[in-house]
C-alpha positions as MATLAB code, in Angstrom:
seq = 'MNKKRLITWTAAAVTSLIVAIALPLLTLMPGVAQTAPPTPQYTTTVTSGSATANLKVYAAVSLLEVLTDLENAYNNNGSTTPKINFTNSLDSSGILLQNINYSPNETAGIPDVFISAATSQMTSLQNAGKLAAGWPKNIAKNKLVLIKPNTPTSPAPTPSNAISGFNTLLNGSGRSGIRGIAIGDPSIVPAGAYAQQVLTSTGTGCGGGTYTTLLNNSAPNKLFLATNVRNVLSAVETKTLNSNVIDAGIVYSTDKQVSTLTTLVATSPSSCLTTPIVYPEAVLTRSTSSTAASSFANFLLTSSAQTALTNRGFLLP';
ca = [
     -20.321  -24.676  -20.436;
     -17.872  -24.997  -23.341;
     -17.157  -21.280  -23.027;
     -16.241  -21.698  -19.354;
     -13.925  -24.598  -20.188;
     -12.250  -22.514  -22.895;
     -11.665  -19.642  -20.446;
     -10.249  -22.028  -17.839;
      -7.960  -23.682  -20.380;
      -6.775  -20.291  -21.680;
      -6.015  -19.053  -18.161;
      -4.046  -22.195  -17.364;
      -2.104  -21.905  -20.602;
      -1.221  -18.258  -19.956;
      -0.092  -19.081  -16.405;
       2.130  -21.892  -17.667;
       3.610  -19.600  -20.291;
       4.402  -16.925  -17.675;
       6.112  -19.495  -15.443;
       8.107  -20.853  -18.388;
       9.354  -17.388  -19.278;
       9.970  -16.158  -15.737;
      11.783  -19.174  -14.285;
      14.980  -18.819  -16.352;
      15.005  -15.079  -15.636;
      14.741  -15.636  -11.887;
      17.982  -17.622  -11.891;
      19.747  -14.575  -13.291;
      18.456  -12.139  -10.677;
      20.870  -10.753   -8.072;
      20.829  -12.750   -4.876;
      19.839  -15.971   -6.654;
      23.288  -16.689   -8.112;
      26.432  -15.185   -6.555;
      29.118  -13.540   -8.632;
      32.552  -14.954   -7.891;
      34.635  -12.459   -5.867;
      38.179  -11.426   -6.840;
      40.736  -14.143   -6.173;
      43.016  -13.192   -3.250;
      46.206  -11.649   -4.623;
      48.744  -13.660   -2.642;
      48.971  -17.389   -1.912;
      51.657  -18.874    0.326;
      52.238  -22.274    1.887;
      54.015  -23.575    4.975;
      54.481  -27.312    5.313;
      55.701  -29.752    7.949;
      57.145  -33.200    7.349;
      55.206  -34.482   10.351;
      51.915  -32.751    9.525;
      48.718  -34.643   10.209;
      46.333  -31.790    9.408;
      45.741  -29.253    6.656;
      44.464  -25.728    7.224;
      43.364  -22.942    4.921;
      44.032  -19.500    6.381;
      42.720  -16.163    5.105;
      44.779  -13.236    6.384;
      45.116   -9.506    5.821;
      47.924   -8.882    3.330;
      49.859   -6.741    5.819;
      50.564  -10.056    7.580;
      52.289  -11.490    4.500;
      55.738  -12.044    6.023;
      54.817  -12.572    9.653;
      52.196  -15.226    8.870;
      54.942  -17.502    7.563;
      56.944  -16.776   10.718;
      53.958  -17.650   12.896;
      53.179  -20.893   11.100;
      56.791  -22.063   11.202;
      56.940  -21.150   14.894;
      53.809  -23.218   15.491;
      55.158  -26.284   13.698;
      58.592  -25.964   15.359;
      57.114  -25.661   18.839;
      57.395  -29.059   20.475;
      54.252  -28.611   22.553;
      51.833  -27.767   19.731;
      49.803  -30.514   18.083;
      48.829  -31.448   15.516;
      51.508  -30.283   13.090;
      49.914  -28.575   10.119;
      50.325  -27.955    6.402;
      49.102  -24.392    5.806;
      47.679  -22.866    2.629;
      47.344  -19.097    2.988;
      45.331  -16.597    0.959;
      46.111  -12.924    1.583;
      44.498   -9.711    0.347;
      42.513   -6.818    1.755;
      40.188   -7.871    4.561;
      37.231   -6.724    2.478;
      38.092   -8.943   -0.478;
      38.706  -11.845    1.896;
      35.277  -11.265    3.448;
      33.713  -11.471   -0.014;
      35.476  -14.804   -0.522;
      34.348  -16.088    2.874;
      30.736  -15.224    2.047;
      30.950  -16.900   -1.381;
      28.715  -19.985   -1.171;
      31.110  -22.472   -2.864;
      33.804  -21.600   -0.307;
      31.386  -22.067    2.555;
      30.364  -25.460    1.196;
      34.023  -26.446    0.807;
      34.879  -25.338    4.358;
      37.192  -22.530    3.201;
      38.800  -20.989    5.182;
      39.361  -22.582    8.574;
      40.890  -19.467   10.161;
      40.480  -15.777    9.322;
      42.763  -12.946   10.499;
      41.489   -9.481    9.631;
      43.072   -6.028    9.898;
      39.899   -4.494   11.343;
      36.925   -5.408   13.491;
      34.207   -4.612   10.938;
      34.709   -7.711    8.785;
      34.880   -9.941   11.853;
      31.767   -8.371   13.346;
      29.917   -9.032   10.092;
      30.805  -12.722   10.263;
      29.991  -12.926   13.949;
      26.563  -11.396   13.397;
      25.956  -13.961   10.646;
      26.807  -16.816   13.014;
      29.867  -17.880   11.015;
      32.431  -17.771   13.830;
      33.090  -20.621   16.241;
      32.262  -20.037   19.901;
      34.806  -17.941   21.803;
      36.060  -15.975   18.795;
      37.212  -13.405   17.687;
      40.294  -12.451   19.718;
      42.855   -9.749   18.947;
      46.435  -10.834   18.249;
      48.161   -7.529   17.382;
      47.944   -3.796   16.748;
      49.605   -1.538   14.178;
      50.309    2.100   13.313;
      49.549    4.116   10.187;
      52.339    5.993    8.415;
      52.778    8.415    5.530;
      55.557    7.446    3.108;
      57.018    8.818   -0.108;
      59.496    7.471   -2.701;
      63.186    7.738   -1.831;
      63.642    9.611   -5.101;
      60.574   11.567   -6.266;
      59.312   11.465   -9.812;
      60.581   14.358  -11.902;
      59.539   17.123  -11.653;
      59.446   16.821   -7.872;
      56.881   18.647   -5.750;
      58.209   21.976   -4.490;
      59.692   22.776   -2.122;
      61.687   19.565   -1.717;
      60.040   18.954    1.664;
      56.556   19.836    0.392;
      55.188   16.548    1.772;
      56.183   16.659    5.431;
      53.047   15.421    7.205;
      49.472   14.212    6.790;
      48.254   17.828    6.576;
      50.676   18.787    3.768;
      49.226   16.755    0.908;
      47.328   19.612   -0.758;
      48.877   22.028   -3.219;
      48.859   25.614   -1.996;
      50.288   27.358    1.089;
      53.732   27.337   -0.486;
      53.401   23.781   -1.875;
      52.971   22.882   -5.531;
      53.432   19.979   -7.909;
      51.867   17.323   -5.643;
      50.051   14.998   -8.033;
      48.739   11.778   -6.524;
      48.371   10.284   -3.030;
      47.749    6.522   -2.811;
      45.577    4.913   -0.136;
      43.588    1.705    0.067;
      39.977    1.806   -1.068;
      38.182    2.543    2.229;
      35.234    0.338    1.267;
      37.315   -2.862    1.237;
      40.773   -2.000    2.644;
      41.061   -1.372    6.393;
      44.278    0.621    5.882;
      42.294    2.861    3.524;
      39.488    3.278    6.050;
      42.058    4.193    8.708;
      43.702    6.630    6.244;
      40.307    8.234    5.655;
      39.934    8.725    9.420;
      43.386   10.329    9.718;
      42.877   12.667    6.760;
      39.401   13.631    7.996;
      40.630   14.461   11.500;
      41.674   18.007   12.361;
      43.644   17.003   15.452;
      47.346   17.627   15.974;
      49.426   15.579   13.563;
      46.348   14.502   11.568;
      45.242   15.297    8.035;
      43.578   18.599    8.773;
      40.212   17.577    7.326;
      41.624   17.274    3.802;
      40.120   13.898    2.843;
      37.119   15.181    0.863;
      39.163   17.865   -0.875;
      41.854   15.392   -1.886;
      39.307   12.841   -3.077;
      37.318   15.271   -5.207;
      40.075   17.468   -6.578;
      41.249   16.847  -10.101;
      44.930   15.988  -10.634;
      47.506   17.167   -9.697;
      45.944   16.832   -6.254;
      43.960   13.628   -5.823;
      43.595   10.404   -3.863;
      44.044    7.250   -5.934;
      42.607    4.058   -4.442;
      44.296    0.639   -4.392;
      42.699   -2.749   -3.700;
      44.985   -3.580   -0.761;
      47.694   -1.972    1.345;
      50.572   -3.767   -0.384;
      49.410   -2.310   -3.681;
      49.630    1.114   -2.024;
      53.192    0.312   -0.958;
      54.044   -0.817   -4.493;
      52.484    2.356   -5.920;
      54.761    4.529   -3.796;
      57.808    2.411   -4.614;
      57.126    2.588   -8.368;
      55.664    6.126   -8.183;
      52.628    5.085  -10.181;
      49.173    3.567   -9.701;
      46.990    2.790  -12.705;
      49.092    5.189  -14.815;
      48.741    8.000  -12.250;
      51.836    9.651  -10.754;
      52.116    8.920   -7.034;
      54.035   11.248   -4.742;
      53.104    9.663   -1.401;
      50.950    6.979    0.193;
      49.515    5.821    3.523;
      50.334    2.309    4.750;
      50.985    0.480    8.021;
      54.319    0.924    9.772;
      54.959   -2.807    9.243;
      54.572   -2.337    5.477;
      57.158    0.440    5.522;
      59.466   -1.903    7.448;
      59.674   -4.329    4.494;
      60.378   -1.558    1.950;
      63.810   -0.119    1.109;
      62.487    2.118   -1.673;
      60.399    4.457    0.450;
      61.016    7.157    3.056;
      59.012    7.534    6.254;
      57.399   10.977    6.401;
      55.170   10.797    9.477;
      53.457    8.411   11.876;
      49.828    9.080   12.706;
      49.003    9.711   16.368;
      46.394    7.259   17.643;
      44.193   10.280   18.447;
      43.649   10.786   14.689;
      41.771    7.470   14.512;
      38.175    6.863   15.505;
      38.793    3.095   15.629;
      42.045    1.436   16.766;
      44.128   -0.596   14.311;
      43.702   -4.161   15.559;
      44.046   -7.645   14.080;
      41.259   -9.980   15.238;
      41.411  -13.703   14.462;
      38.712  -16.353   14.492;
      38.029  -19.991   13.749;
      35.076  -20.364   11.388;
      32.176  -22.723   12.058;
      32.580  -24.182    8.563;
      36.019  -25.642    9.336;
      36.306  -29.386    8.824;
      39.562  -29.331   10.848;
      38.308  -27.463   13.893;
      40.754  -29.130   16.309;
      43.781  -28.054   14.256;
      42.245  -24.642   13.587;
      41.683  -24.015   17.296;
      45.186  -25.247   18.134;
      46.786  -22.801   15.690;
      44.491  -19.912   16.589;
      45.207  -20.354   20.290;
      48.953  -20.479   19.561;
      48.710  -16.979   18.070;
      47.826  -15.730   21.563;
      50.990  -17.158   23.161;
      54.219  -15.361   24.017;
      56.058  -17.197   21.217;
      53.640  -15.837   18.639;
      53.734  -12.369   20.177;
      57.530  -12.379   19.846;
      57.250  -13.240   16.156;
      54.776  -10.397   15.678;
      56.812   -7.768   17.520;
      59.937   -8.824   15.607;
      58.094   -7.705   12.468;
      57.073   -4.387   14.001;
      53.545   -5.240   15.154;
      52.340   -4.042   18.547;
      50.952   -6.188   21.329;
      47.152   -6.340   21.442;
];
């Protein structure tokens, strides 16, 4: 009898010891505690002296300038209510999605409105039940362009017009000295995913199926990946990305429009893309200012908003 009690006591003690050791370890396991995502690169604000609501907006960084235009147009439109103080966070749509899915942001109701540069991030949120009823809706389209610095880094690729289209980014066939091509990281940057499609395509005006070769080749013939499309633009303007020489890059046509330091080389035909370049918007279910969020989101579908978008080079949805 005493032996049985000893065995029972020993088993209970061992079980307690296992639980005591395992419990702290479980809190460190992936999926139990989230790692904070990168902070969005850009933050802007638009305020109104008659504002009665506050909204937090997450938007693709290619919307950097036009988002301010849109928010001012909303607040200056006599028929829109309530007037709003906006706090905007802008980066690649992939990084913004990581921030949206970060539990502390969901608890805090951040953001109220999301505007992506692709459908994949929005579809992910929709499938997770995080979008309010009736959303998403597309507000604009865009085009993809190949750009290079106004003045190439010395020594310049040869001949002087070596980079003349999406299918001329590889050394060889009379071209030499091309070192680095900048695109967004396709895993988190829609502009990079679109660039991958263009470079993979063998259609007229496309990249000739050079994506894999460019990605895997050693310098001086390689793709270098940036965390958002404005970092690609900056890399071409400064001719460097993470200490790598950049001779050209792929951005949206609206990004080229805000740059005076780059030259337009080519515009991708839409036939080079397997998915169209669209900007869907949505109100999130977490919003604690759903009335204001819906008012602003619906304004982005109006003719006034469309005028602001086309003035910045965006295309109608």
